[in-house]
C-alpha positions, 0 to 999 in steps of 0.5 A, a space after each residue: 499499500 506504502 508502494 515500499 513501506 514509510 519513508 526513512 525519518 519519517 514522522 507516522 502517525 497510527 489513528 483508531 479506536 480502542 482495540 482495533 489494532 495500533 498496539 499490534 500494528 506499532 509492534 509489527 513496525 518496530 518488530 520488521 525493523 529488527 528484522 532490516 537491521 534497524 532498532 526499535 524503542 518503544 515509549 508508552 504511557 498507557 501499558 506496563 511492560 509485561 503485558 506489551 511482552 505477554 500480548 508480542 509473545 502471542 503473536 510469535 514476537 520474543 522482545 525481552 530476547 529483542 531486548 537482551 541482544 540491544 535490539 529492541 526496548 520499552 519505556 515506560 514513563 507517564 507524560 508529566 516525566 516527558 514533559 519535564 524532561 523536555 523529551 529528549 534527556 529522558 530518552 538520552 539513555 537509550 538512544 546511546 544504549 540501543 541506537 534505534 532507528 524506529 520509535 513507536 509512542 503511545 500514545 499522543 492521545 495521553 499525553 494530550 490529556 495533561 496539557 492543552 491543545 496549543 501546548 499538545 501541538 507544541 510538544 508533539 512537534 518538537 518531539 518529531 524534530 528532535 527524532 527528525 534531527 535524530 534520523 530515527 522514524 517515529 510512529 505516533 499512535 492517536 486513539 480516536 473514539 469517533 472512527 468507532 463510529 460513522 465517522 473518520 475523522 483522524 484528530 480535531 486537536 490539529 497534530 493532523 498537519 505535523 506528521 508525514 503519513 496517516 493510517 487510519 484504522 476503523 471497525 466496520 460491521 459488514 453483513 452482520 460481522 464486525 470487519 477491520 479496515 484500513 485506509 493510509 489518509 496521508 503520504 507527504 512525497 510519496 504515492 501509495 495505495 488509496 483503497 480501503 483495504 480489510 485487514 485482519 489482526 493473525 497469529 503471526 501479526 497484521 496482514 494486510 487483506 483486499 480492497 471492499 471492490 464490493 461495498 460503498 459507504 464503509 467509510 461512513 459506517 453504513 457500509 452497502 453493496 452496490 447495485 451491480 453486487 445485489 444484481 450477482 447475487 440475485 442472478 446466481 439464486 436464481 440459476 440455484 434455484 432451477 438446477 
């Protein structure tokens, strides 16, 4: 979908409602980076390390082993500590120890609970630019509750313009079954697949499936089959009856 993946040094926002796969996608991004020789740093304000280790282990990723090999590290802290340290000093030790090329921040929406809107934009900008100067690619998680309904709005606090790429994840109900949709809303400086794709969380991570070709209105939360597909269903049903 990205015509080769995220560009090095870019800041990426992964937005979606709770339980739609944001953390899984973020961890998979870091694990894949390790396979390419790029150490990864996971900064979390929300989940305890043991929970992250456990969830990753269920997907076949041994994060403890990667940490022992200095290829990965989890930094569990509070938004207040990050803000008080101005971001840089809090992460400098990890930068020196493992020299990460990829970093995940989980999450900016949690950070937003501790600062005003204007301060959030300033802090996010400062952090993103600090990482860019070090040549570190970043993935920022943003929880967007409204995306659980009939909206594909990412944020309402003006963060979208700060990042180079926006990946939106959304649960959708189709034929009385809950499915997951992914779309690239923004990719600065590069062409990308603009279709709305289905994805699944498998025992080995996220797997991107084909586009929702036979439905319209998926983004709005009111998916319906296109007229041609309805006609084909009727045609197939009539053919079955004649047999």
